N, C-alpha and C positions, 0 to 999 in steps of 0.2 A: 570335447568342450567341458571344462571343468564346471562343477555343480556351483550355482549362486547360492551362498548362504545368506537367507534373508532374517534380519533381527531388528529389534527396536532400537533406534539411536539413543546414545546417553547424553546427557547434558554437555559433556566434554566434546562429543561429535558435533555439536551445533557449529563450532567454530569452522570445521571442515566444510560443513554444507554452505556456510556463508562464502568460504574462499572460492568454492566451486561456482556459486552463483556469481560472485565477482568476476571470475574467469569468462562466464557468459556474457559479462557487460550488463548485467542487471542492476549492479549498484546497490546491493544490499546495504542496511545500516549496520554500523560497528558494533552496535548492542543489541541488535535485533534478535538474536539467538536465545537470549535468556527469557526474553517476553515471549517468543514464539513456544519455548518448550514448556512454560508455565501453563500455557494454554490447554495443552494436551500432551502429557510426558509419553504417552503411548503412540502419538500420532506422526512420528517420524522414523522412517524406514531406511535401512541400509542394507544394500547386498555387498556382500564380501567374496573375493576369490582367493582362496589359500589364505584367508585371514587379513587380506587387504582391501579396504574400501574401494568398491567399484562403481557403485550407482546409488542413488539415492531418490526418496520421493517423501513429500509431506501428505499425510491424508488426516487432516484435524477434524474432529467431531464437534459440532456446535448443537447443543440441546439434543432433541432425539430423532429430528428429522432432516437436518442440513449438516453438509460437510464442505471442506474446501481442500483442493489439491494443489500442491505447488512443488517447487524443489526438485522437479523430475529431471535428473541429469544422470547421463552415464558418462565416465570419463572418457574423453576424446579417443584414445588408442583401442578402447573397447567397444566403440560404437559399431551397429550392424551386425551384431553377434547374437541378438536375442536376449540379452541380459536386460536391457531397459524394459522389455514388455513383460518379463518374468515379475519384475519389481512392481510395474503397472498393476498387473493382475492382483498381485498380493494386497497392494494399496486400495484398488477398488472393491476388493472383496471386504475390507475393513469397513468401507463406506456403504456397503450394500443396503438398499432400502431407503437411502436417503437422496434428496436432491444435492446433487454435488456441482460445486462452481470451481472454475479456474481462471486465470488469466494467462491465456496462451500466447507465445511468440508466434510470428507470422509463419515462420517454417514448419511448425508442428500443427497448425490449425486443422489442416486437412485430416491428419492422423486423428486428432481428437473427435473430428466429426464421425469418423468411421467407428469411433468408441461410443457413439451417442450423444456427444455434447453438440449443442446447437448455439450459435452467436447471438448474445443479447445486445452488445454494442463494442465499440472499440475505445480502448484507452490510448490517448496520445500523450506522451510525456513531453511537457514544455519545461525548457531549461535556459538558464541564463542569470544575470545579476538584475533583480527586479529594480525598475525605476522608483526612485523615492525610497529607498531602503538603506541610504547612506552609502552609496557606492562611490562617493569622492568625486564625481564628474558632473554633479549638478544636473543629472539627467532628469530628475523629478520635475524641473521646471519646464521641461517640454510638454508636460501634460496639457498645457493651456486650459480649456474649459472642462476637462475631463474631472476635475474635483476629487473626490474620494477614489475613483478609479485609477489613479497613478500609484496609489499606495501611500500617499503622503499625508493624508487626512483621515480622521476617524468620524464616521458620519455622526451627526448630532444625536445625543441622547445615549450613545453607545460607549462603554467603557471596557478597554482591555484589561483582562486579569489572568494571573496564573491560574490555570484549569484546575491545578492541584489544591487550590484553596476553597474550592465549591464543595458542596455535597456530592459525594460519588453518586449517591441515587440518582441525583438529577442529572449528572453527567452521562450516566449509563442510559438512562432513559432517553436523552437526547440522541445519543449514538445509535439507539435501537431504531430510530427513524430512518436511518440511511443505511442499514445492514440488514440482512434477512433473518438474523436470529439473534438474541442476546448474547453477548460475550463479555461478562462482566470481569472474568479472570484475565483475559487478554487485555482488556481495556485498563485495567488496575496496573498490569505490568508494563504496558505500553507507554503510559504517561509517567511512570516511576523510574525507568531505565535510565542509566547514566547517558551523557552526551545527547540530551534533547531537552527542547523547551516546549511547553504545552500552554497555548493561549485561549481563553474563552472570551467571546463578546457578549457583554451583559447589558440588559436594558430593563430596568425597573424589576430586577430580581429575576428575570427570564432569560434563557441562554437564545442568543441570536447567531451564535457561529463558534466554531470550535476547531482548532487546528493544531497540528504537533509538527515540528521540526527536529530531524534527527541527522546526526553526523554519518556520513556514509563514505565509502571508499573513493568516490568522486564527489559530484555536487551533492550538497546536503539535501534530503528530500522532505517535501511537506505532505504529510498525509496523516491522518485524513485532513480534508479541507471542506468544512460544513459552512454554510452561511445563507442567511435569508436574503441576501441581495449582493451584487456585485460590489457595492461600496463596501460593505462588511467583510467580504472575501479580500478585496484589495487591501483593507486596513491590515487584516491578519497576515497577509503576505508580506506588506511592507514592514510590520513590526518584526515579524519573525526573520525576515532578511536582514534587518538592521541588527540583529545579533552576531551575524558573521558579515559586516560590511565588506563590499566589494568582491564577495565570493558567490559564486552561482548556486542556485537552488533548483530543485526538479519537482514537477508535479504531474501525476498521471490523472489526466483529465477526461472523462467519458465524453465521446463525440455526440451523445443524446443530448448534451447541454452546451448548444452554440454560444450563449452568452459567457459561458466560463472560457471556452476557447478564445471568444475576442477578448477577453479581460487579459488573459495571458499575453496575447499579443501587444494589447496596449501597455502592459508592464514590461515589455521588452523581452518576453520569453519566446523561445523558438523550438518548434518540434524537433525531437531527437530520437524516438523510440517509439515503438508501437506494440500493443498487445491487444487481445480480444478476450473479453469477458463472456465465458460460455456456461451453460448449465446443463444437465442431463434432464432436469424437469421443467416446470413452468419458471418463467422469469419472475423472480420474487418481486412483490409490490413493495418499493421503497420511495421514499421522498427524493426523486431525481433532481427536482428543480433546486434543491438545497445541496447536492453532491458536486462540490466543484473539483475535488480530487479524491481518488480512493486512497485507503489505507496503505496496503501493501500488495504486492503481486504474489507473495507466497500464502498469506492467510486471509486475503480478501480486504 
């Protein structure tokens, strides 16, 4: 068996990682790679055979005690030969001593448990054209007495603004409520990357919600989706959906938030994909009641 040469991926390699993730059906964003790479330029590993890319994994460090693993892929013709586990070990060594999170696809979850990961919750991807987002069929009228939950109305006192017009310090502090570690470099790149819209829900100068929509290989993805209520979440989804009228969006919703799941159903979205959020250490304490949709499968 040829030796696997493991090295750090370059920024140019990020497009390849995105293509591989797309082939797996994960539907990554078209401009995710630059934002991911800026977060931790040494956090993306590629294994090569005779100089040709064979496998990849991301092992991004956040702060001093948290990390996130993603992009764990071996090219299909090379699977079952031990190359993936070689890369896995190299990646986990880079995160040694940290609590590590990942979003694992169903078929790999048993393997992750054998490596010390434990399930915290499942993420259910809801997908479709949201009611009240300018879909051209008048489906928002079906909401009846649902009010803001159809995505057709913004709750009283709430204003939706371009999130990039707010103080970044305020936005980063808000994001920290819903993620296990500060991630300022990631967030700055995430909202500034091409082909995306970032909205914030504001009331009396305070953030009440935040969401980002990005163009993807298939349905546009909304993530993160934070909100203080289902009405605010629905308004954000409706406003973001209206930027791509008649086209589907997808949101990865934690199953620990049943109100979020019910909202997705009321908006006309249906389950299409599932992963499990898993950690090697204690489940981090975050504001789960306001987490309506995670940011990404690759970096958390």
